Structures are given as structure tokens and as C-alpha cells.
C-alpha positions in Angstrom: 23.3 6.9 -19.8 22.9 3.3 -19.1 20.4 1.7 -21.7 16.5 0.8 -20.7 17.5 -2.8 -20.8 21.1 -2.3 -18.8 19.0 -0.3 -15.9 15.9 -2.7 -16.0 18.2 -5.7 -15.6 20.0 -3.6 -12.6 16.8 -2.6 -10.8 15.4 -6.6 -11.3 18.8 -8.4 -9.7 18.6 -5.3 -7.2 22.1 -3.8 -7.5 21.0 -0.3 -6.8 22.5 1.8 -3.8 20.6 2.3 -1.1 20.6 5.6 -0.5 18.7 5.5 -4.7 15.1 6.3 -4.6 13.2 3.1 -6.1 16.0 0.9 -4.4 15.8 -3.1 -4.5 14.0 -3.6 -0.8 15.7 -7.0 1.2 13.3 -8.6 2.9 12.6 -8.8 6.6 15.8 -11.1 8.7 12.2 -13.2 9.1 11.2 -13.6 5.7 12.9 -15.7 2.5 14.3 -13.5 0.1 12.0 -13.4 -2.4 12.6 -14.6 -5.8 12.3 -13.2 -9.1 9.8 -16.0 -11.5 11.7 -17.5 -13.5 10.3 -16.7 -16.8 10.5 -13.3 -16.2 14.7 -13.1 -15.7 14.5 -15.7 -18.5 13.4 -12.4 -20.4 16.1 -10.4 -18.9 19.1 -12.0 -17.5 20.5 -10.8 -13.5 23.1 -11.4 -11.1 20.9 -14.0 -9.5 23.3 -13.8 -6.3 21.7 -10.1 -5.2 18.8 -9.0 -3.4 15.6 -8.7 -5.3 13.4 -6.4 -6.4 10.2 -6.3 -3.5 7.3 -8.9 -4.4 4.5 -6.0 -3.4 1.9 -8.5 -3.5 1.3 -12.3 -3.8 -1.4 -14.8 -4.8 -2.3 -17.6 -2.5 0.8 -19.7 -4.4 2.9 -17.1 -4.5 3.5 -17.3 -7.2 0.9 -16.2 -10.2 0.0 -13.1 -9.2 3.1 -11.5 -8.4 3.7 -7.4 -8.5 7.3 -6.2 -8.8 8.0 -3.0 -8.1 11.2 -1.6 -10.7 13.8 1.5 -10.4 12.2 4.6 -10.1 12.7 6.8 -13.1 11.6 4.6 -14.8 8.1 5.4 -15.9 8.4 6.9 -19.3 9.7 3.5 -20.2 6.8 0.7 -19.0 5.5 1.1 -23.0 8.9 -0.2 -24.1 9.2 -2.9 -21.6 5.2 -3.7 -22.9 6.3 -4.4 -26.1 9.5 -6.7 -25.1 7.0 -8.8 -23.3 4.4 -9.0 -25.5 7.2 -9.5 -28.5 8.0 -12.1 -26.7 4.3 -14.0 -25.1 5.1 -12.7 -22.1 2.6 -13.3 -19.2 3.7 -10.5 -17.6 2.0 -6.7 -18.0 4.2 -3.6 -16.2 2.4 -0.4 -15.4 3.5 3.2 -14.2 3.0 2.8 -9.8 3.2 6.2 -7.4 4.6 6.1 -4.0 1.2 6.0 -2.8 -0.7 3.5 -4.6 -0.2 -0.3 -2.6 -3.2 1.5 -1.0 -5.5 1.2 -3.1 -4.2 -3.0 -2.8 -7.7 -3.2 -0.2 -9.1 -6.2 -1.3 -8.3 -10.1 -2.3 -6.4 -10.4 -5.3 -8.4 -13.1 -8.2 -6.0 -15.6 -10.1 -7.1 -14.2 -14.4 -7.9 -18.0 -14.3 -11.0 -16.6 -13.0 -11.7 -13.8 -15.1 -11.0 -15.5 -18.9 -14.8 -16.2 -18.3 -15.6 -12.4 -18.4 -18.3 -11.3 -20.8 -17.2 -8.2 -22.0 -21.3 -7.1 -22.3 -21.2 -6.3 -18.5 -19.1 -3.4 -18.4 -21.9 -1.3 -20.1 -24.5 -2.3 -18.4 -22.9 -1.8 -15.1 -21.9 1.5 -16.3 -25.7 2.4 -17.4 -26.4 1.4 -13.5 -24.0 3.1 -12.0 -24.5 6.6 -14.9 -28.7 6.1 -13.7 -27.9 6.2 -9.8 -25.8 9.3 -10.6 -28.0 11.2 -12.8 -30.8 10.6 -10.2 -28.7 11.9 -7.4 -28.1 15.1 -9.0 -32.1 15.6 -9.6 -32.1 15.5 -6.2 -29.1 17.8 -6.0 -30.7 20.3 -8.5 -33.9 20.0 -6.9 -32.6 20.8 -3.2 -30.4 24.1 -4.8 -27.3 22.6 -4.0 -26.4 23.8 -7.6 -24.9 27.1 -7.8 -25.8 28.6 -11.4 -22.3 28.4 -14.3 -18.8 27.2 -14.0 -16.4 30.8 -15.0 -15.3 29.3 -19.4 -11.7 29.5 -17.4 -12.0 27.2 -14.8 -13.6 24.1 -17.1 -11.6 24.8 -19.3 -8.7 23.8 -16.6 -10.6 21.2 -15.2 -11.3 19.5 -18.3 -8.0 19.5 -19.7 -6.3 18.0 -16.4 -8.6 14.9 -17.8 -7.2 14.6 -20.9 -3.4 15.5 -20.4 -0.6 13.3 -20.2 0.8 13.3 -16.9 4.0 14.9 -15.8 4.6 11.5 -13.0 5.2 9.1 -16.0 7.9 10.6 -16.2 9.4 10.4 -12.6 7.7 6.8 -11.4 8.5 3.1 -10.3 7.4 0.2 -13.3 5.7 -2.7 -11.6 5.0 -5.9 -14.2 2.3 -7.9 -12.9 0.9 -11.6 -14.1 -1.7 -10.8 -16.2 -3.1 -11.9 -19.2 -4.1 -8.4 -19.7 -3.9 -5.2 -18.7 -7.5 -4.9 -17.6 -7.4 -7.7 -15.8 -4.9 -5.7 -13.6 -7.3 -4.0 -10.7 -8.8 -7.5 -10.3 -5.4 -9.7 -10.2 -3.8 -7.4 -7.7 -6.7 -6.2 -5.5 -6.4 -2.7 -6.2 -9.7 -1.3 -5.1 -9.3 3.1 -3.5 -10.7 3.7 -0.2 -14.1 5.3 -1.2 -14.6 4.4 -5.4 -17.5 2.4 -4.5 -16.9 0.0 -6.8 -15.0 -3.4 -6.5 -11.5 -4.5 -8.1 -13.4 -7.0 -9.9 -16.2 -4.0 -11.2 -13.6 -1.4 -12.2 -11.8 -4.9 -14.5 -15.1 -4.8 -15.9 -15.2 -1.5 -16.8 -11.7 -1.8 -18.3 -12.0 -4.4 -20.1 -15.0 -3.0 -22.1 -13.8 1.2 -22.3 -10.6 -1.6 -24.1 -12.7 -3.1 -26.7 -15.3 0.2 -26.6 -12.3 2.5 -26.8 -8.5 0.7 -27.5 -8.0 2.0 -23.3 -4.8 0.4 -22.1 -3.3 1.0 -18.1 -0.8 2.8 -18.2 -0.8 3.7 -14.7 -2.4 3.4 -11.2 -1.9 5.0 -7.5 -3.7 5.6 -4.5 -7.0 7.2 -5.9 -6.9 7.3 -9.7 -5.7 5.0 -12.5 -4.2 6.8 -16.3 -5.8 5.3 -19.4 -4.1 5.3 -23.4 -7.0 5.2 -26.2 -5.8 3.4 -29.0 -9.0 4.3 -30.6 -10.4 7.3 -29.1 -14.1 8.8 -29.0 -14.2 10.6 -33.0 -17.7 12.4 -33.2 -19.3 14.6 -30.6 -22.0 11.5 -29.8 -19.1 9.3 -28.6 -17.4 12.3 -27.0 -20.2 12.1 -25.1 -21.1 8.8 -24.7 -17.7 8.6 -23.8 -17.5 11.6 -21.1 -20.7 9.4 -19.4 -19.2 6.6 -18.6 -15.9 8.4 -17.1 -19.0 9.8 -14.8 -20.8 6.7 -14.5 -17.2 5.2 -13.2 -16.0 8.8 -11.0 -19.2 10.8 -10.3 -17.6 13.1 -8.1 -14.9 13.7 -10.9 -16.0 16.9 -11.9 -17.8 18.2 -8.8 -15.4 19.8 -7.1 -14.8 22.8 -10.2 -17.8 22.1 -11.2 -21.3 23.3 -10.2 -23.8 21.9 -12.9 -25.8 18.9 -12.7 -24.0 15.7 -13.6 -25.4 16.0 -17.3 -24.4 18.8 -17.9 -20.7 18.4 -16.2 -21.1 15.7 -19.1 -21.9 17.8 -21.7 -19.0 20.2 -20.7 -16.2 16.9 -20.8 -17.3 15.4 -23.8 -15.6 18.0 -25.9 -11.9 17.5 -24.0 -12.3 13.6 -25.1 -12.7 13.9 -28.5 -9.9 12.3 -29.4 -7.8 12.1 -26.7 -5.4 9.8 -26.5 -5.1 9.7 -22.4 -7.6 9.5 -19.8 -6.4 9.9 -16.0 -9.7 9.2 -14.1 -9.8 10.2 -10.2 -12.0 7.6 -8.7 -12.0 8.8 -4.5 
């Protein structure tokens, strides 16, 4: 099998055959073919005469917010690409994407410079407001008799396990490369805000900046309605795990509601043990 670097160079050069999943998509005849930005091309030399990977999102200046979709089947090597780009002090960040992720590019992108002065303390404040609102809603639902007792233990185990397991899709997906100062900026930089999530792209970046600071959480994948995070410093105590569960449910209060019948505070208690020491969070936003 060709080396990772060879496959990456091939993808950047657009040399994959038209019948291969993830092959480069030529620009329409009436539009100029997008060019691989020089600072990325210099890291990974390519055949400049070949067709280029398609630009998925472009900033107002056509350069600073660029997302290049690379070949499918490279998801598991996205961390390798991240290491290479970090070692080169590159402003590019890799993220795994699925076939429908563009459906969540619903907002105008922000320039990374607009996020430079963002206060990390905005994250917990936003989470507190959302948790309180979700908690109050759950109390009203409980008073109205909308909860139906307890969830079977097997269902609880399956649902909570799904939140913390490394998704298999990471091994069979495309990799996008985005110009940003840090991974937490990706939602705002791309305008990634799933429909019906109840959070703007900017608010998602606010939360992700705090989670990176608090739990060492880094964005690994973006889908149409969910994101995958890898945690370097996951919750290590029961209290931390409960706090993390409340934060996750504050971002995605409907995450467990389809399967768990308990009110939100009890759902957080059920989710917390799964987050203890968990290195992955798969957060379903809508």
C-alpha cells in the first residue's frame, strides 16, 4: 500500500481516478480551478498541472478560510497529518468529515483573527445558561407527566457507551484541511452549525475552546449533525465526570432523550460513569 504521504500528495494533486471515492472534483467549466494555497503546497509538493481537490468553503478573500477535501479512506491518518502540520508550524488544521457534513455549513465563516481575543471563560457561562434552561424544561416536563419511569439497564449501557466509543467511521472518511489558529475555531471558521442544534457556529467554538482548556478536547471529526472530540485530559473523578455530563447535555440536551426516559438531571447521572476517563466524546447536536 502506498505510504500515507504518497496518498496525501496524490489526493492534493487530484490524481485519483474519477471512479474512486474521494477523487478530486474538477471545478465547473465557467469557474477557475481552485489552487492549493502555497503554504500548504510547499509542505506537500504536488503536480501543479493536475486537477486540484475541491474547495468546500471559501472566505471572503478566497484564501484565509479554505477547506480542501482530500481522499476518502484517510480518516485514521488524520492525526498523522495533524502532527506533520504542527511540526511545520503550519496554520492548517485537519479534520475528518463524512459525506453529509456540508449540510451543516449553514453560516457565514469567521476569520480566525476574529476569534483571537475570545475569553475562555465565556464557555462555562454559556454552558451554565444552557444547562439551567434545559433543567427547567425537564422539570416542567416531569410535572406534566412526560417521563415514563426508568430506562432498562441494557439500554442505558448501550446509549452511554455510544457517546464515548471511537466511531468506526473515522477509518473510512475524507479528511479536510482548514486554515485556523486552533482546532476549537473550526465551527466558526467554517460556519459549521447543524440545523436545529440551537447553537451558532460561534457559540460552538466558544464551548470547544473551554473544553480544550478544561479537558484537553480536540475536534477530530465533523458530520452533518454531530462532532467527535478526542480528550487528552478526560474527567478523572466522579465529580468531574458529572460536571462533564452536564456540560455535554447542556450542548446537546436531546442527546439521550430518544432512549433515556429519565429527566435531564438523572440522565446526566446515568451518562457520567461513561465519561470517567473516556478519551472520546461523540456529541450529537441535532
